[in-house]
C-alpha positions as CSV (number, residue, x, y, z in Angstrom):
1,M,214.9,96.0,122.5
2,Q,216.6,96.6,119.1
3,P,216.3,100.1,117.6
4,D,213.9,100.1,114.7
5,P,215.4,101.9,111.6
6,I,212.0,103.2,110.6
7,R,211.5,104.7,114.0
8,V,214.9,106.3,113.9
9,I,214.1,107.8,110.4
10,A,210.8,109.0,111.7
11,F,212.4,110.8,114.7
12,C,215.1,112.4,112.5
13,S,212.4,113.5,110.1
14,L,210.4,115.1,113.0
15,I,213.5,116.9,114.2
16,L,214.3,118.2,110.7
17,G,210.7,119.3,110.2
18,S,210.7,121.1,113.5
19,F,213.9,122.9,112.6
20,F,212.7,124.1,109.2
21,L,209.3,125.2,110.6
22,A,211.0,127.1,113.5
23,K,213.3,128.8,110.9
24,S,210.3,129.9,108.8
25,V,208.4,131.6,111.6
26,S,210.1,134.9,111.9
27,I,210.2,136.9,108.6
28,K,211.5,140.3,109.9
29,T,214.6,140.5,112.1
30,P,214.5,143.0,115.0
31,K,217.1,145.1,113.1
32,Y,214.8,145.3,110.0
33,V,211.8,146.2,112.2
34,L,213.8,148.9,114.0
35,H,214.9,150.4,110.6
36,E,211.3,150.5,109.5
37,L,210.1,152.1,112.7
38,L,212.8,154.8,112.5
39,A,212.1,155.3,108.8
40,F,215.6,154.3,107.8
41,K,216.3,152.9,104.4
42,V,215.6,149.2,104.2
43,N,216.6,146.6,101.6
44,K,213.2,145.5,100.4
45,S,214.5,143.2,97.7
46,R,216.6,141.3,100.4
47,F,213.5,141.1,102.6
48,F,211.5,139.7,99.6
49,R,214.2,137.0,98.9
50,K,214.2,136.1,102.6
51,Y,210.4,135.9,102.5
52,I,210.5,133.4,99.6
53,S,213.2,131.4,101.3
54,Q,211.2,131.2,104.5
55,R,208.0,130.1,102.7
56,L,210.0,127.3,101.1
57,E,211.4,126.3,104.5
58,A,207.9,126.1,105.9
59,V,206.9,123.7,103.1
60,I,210.0,121.6,103.7
61,G,209.3,121.6,107.4
62,F,205.8,120.4,106.8
63,V,206.9,117.6,104.5
64,F,209.4,116.3,107.0
65,L,206.9,116.5,109.9
66,F,204.3,114.8,107.8
67,L,206.8,112.0,106.8
68,G,207.9,111.6,110.4
69,F,204.3,111.3,111.8
70,A,203.3,109.0,108.9
71,L,206.1,106.7,109.7
72,Q,205.2,106.8,113.4
73,L,201.6,106.0,112.5
74,Y,202.7,103.1,110.3
75,L,204.8,101.7,113.2
76,E,201.9,102.0,115.7
77,V,199.4,100.2,113.3
78,D,202.0,97.5,112.5
79,A,202.7,96.9,116.2
80,L,198.9,96.6,116.8
81,G,198.5,94.2,114.0
82,E,201.5,92.1,115.3
83,A,199.9,92.0,118.7
84,E,196.7,90.8,117.2
85,R,198.6,88.1,115.2
86,R,200.4,86.8,118.3
87,A,197.2,86.6,120.2
88,G,195.7,84.6,117.4
89,T,192.8,87.1,116.8
90,S,192.0,89.2,113.8
91,G,189.9,91.9,115.4
92,F,191.7,94.8,113.7
93,D,191.2,93.9,110.0
94,N,189.8,97.4,109.0
95,W,192.8,99.5,110.1
96,W,193.2,101.1,106.7
97,L,189.5,102.2,106.9
98,V,190.2,103.7,110.4
99,I,193.3,105.5,109.2
100,G,191.4,106.8,106.1
101,I,188.6,108.2,108.2
102,T,191.1,109.7,110.6
103,V,193.1,111.4,107.8
104,A,189.8,112.6,106.2
105,A,188.7,114.1,109.5
106,M,192.1,115.8,110.0
107,I,191.9,117.3,106.5
108,A,188.3,118.6,107.2
109,I,189.4,120.1,110.5
110,A,192.5,121.7,108.9
111,M,190.3,123.3,106.2
112,L,187.8,124.5,108.7
113,L,190.5,126.1,110.9
114,S,192.1,127.6,107.8
115,R,188.8,129.3,106.9
116,I,188.2,130.5,110.5
117,T,191.7,132.0,110.7
118,R,191.3,133.7,107.3
119,Y,188.0,135.1,108.4
120,F,189.4,136.5,111.6
121,S,192.6,137.8,110.0
122,N,190.5,139.7,107.4
123,K,188.3,141.1,110.2
124,V,191.3,142.3,112.3
125,F,192.9,143.8,109.1
126,V,189.7,145.8,108.4
127,E,189.3,146.9,112.0
128,H,192.9,148.1,112.2
129,V,192.6,150.2,109.0
130,R,189.2,151.6,110.3
131,F,191.0,152.5,113.6
132,M,193.8,154.3,111.7
133,V,191.3,156.2,109.6
134,M,189.0,157.2,112.5
135,T,191.7,157.9,115.1
136,H,194.6,159.2,113.1
137,G,192.9,160.6,110.1
138,F,194.7,158.3,107.7
139,P,193.7,159.3,104.1
140,L,192.3,156.0,102.9
141,E,191.8,157.3,99.3
142,S,195.5,158.1,99.0
143,D,196.4,154.4,98.7
144,E,194.6,152.9,95.8
145,G,196.1,149.4,96.5
146,L,194.8,149.5,100.1
147,V,191.3,150.5,98.9
148,L,191.2,147.6,96.4
149,E,192.5,145.1,99.0
150,L,189.9,146.3,101.5
151,G,187.2,145.8,98.9
152,R,188.4,142.3,98.1
153,V,188.6,141.3,101.7
154,M,185.1,142.6,102.4
155,R,183.8,141.2,99.1
156,I,182.5,144.5,97.7
157,A,181.5,144.1,94.1
158,R,183.2,146.3,91.5
159,G,181.3,147.3,88.4
160,D,182.8,148.5,85.1
161,E,181.4,152.0,85.9
162,D,183.3,152.2,89.2
163,T,186.0,154.8,89.5
164,I,188.5,154.8,92.4
165,E,186.5,157.5,94.1
166,S,183.1,155.7,93.8
167,Y,184.7,152.4,94.9
168,S,186.4,154.1,97.8
169,G,182.9,155.4,98.8
170,K,181.6,151.8,98.8
171,V,184.5,150.7,100.9
172,R,184.0,153.5,103.4
173,A,180.3,152.8,103.7
174,K,180.9,149.1,104.3
175,M,183.5,149.9,107.0
176,G,181.1,152.4,108.7
177,L,183.4,155.4,108.0
178,P,182.2,158.9,107.0
179,P,182.6,159.8,103.3
180,G,186.1,160.8,102.4
181,P,187.3,164.1,101.1
182,G,188.4,162.6,97.8
183,T,191.8,164.3,97.9
184,G,194.8,162.6,96.5
185,V,192.8,160.1,94.6
186,R,193.7,159.2,91.0
187,G,190.8,159.1,88.7
188,G,190.0,156.4,86.2
189,R,188.5,152.9,86.3
190,V,189.2,150.5,89.1
191,P,191.9,148.1,87.9
192,P,191.3,144.4,88.1
193,Y,192.6,142.7,91.3
194,R,195.7,140.6,90.8
């Protein structure tokens, strides 16, 4: 059996895609995590540059994997059509329709799973912050950005009349936390979320 150049390209694309996706998985090195845990100075701008690089590597990995699997799918459909032609039958005329339905179903499943993971990640985030406030007495109101992010995640409406203190009270009520002391809170209107 002669090697098919398209199959070779597909496998090389899959290997490249896997490599780039594997590279993009870990954002923080063990050394960086240890520096954070021990409260040593860390190079945050270097971490941010690495984060951007790894996001791009994830996109590149996805493109190569998609290309590899698309070529494999093409070869499978082509082989099936060739077998039908050799047998003198034409029972697989609607293969583009089958592929279209399959791709649409895969996109729908991916979107559903993305929403499910987003829902659970938001839920875990809120529960962890709630645990830190209840167990360790973390002063929620001292971090304006965190209060705004919690409000966004829990879909708490913000009115023009809301101050940080009043909005923090809404966030605490939604999380089931007792009212905060209001210390360390900057006054003023709630800034728009970016």
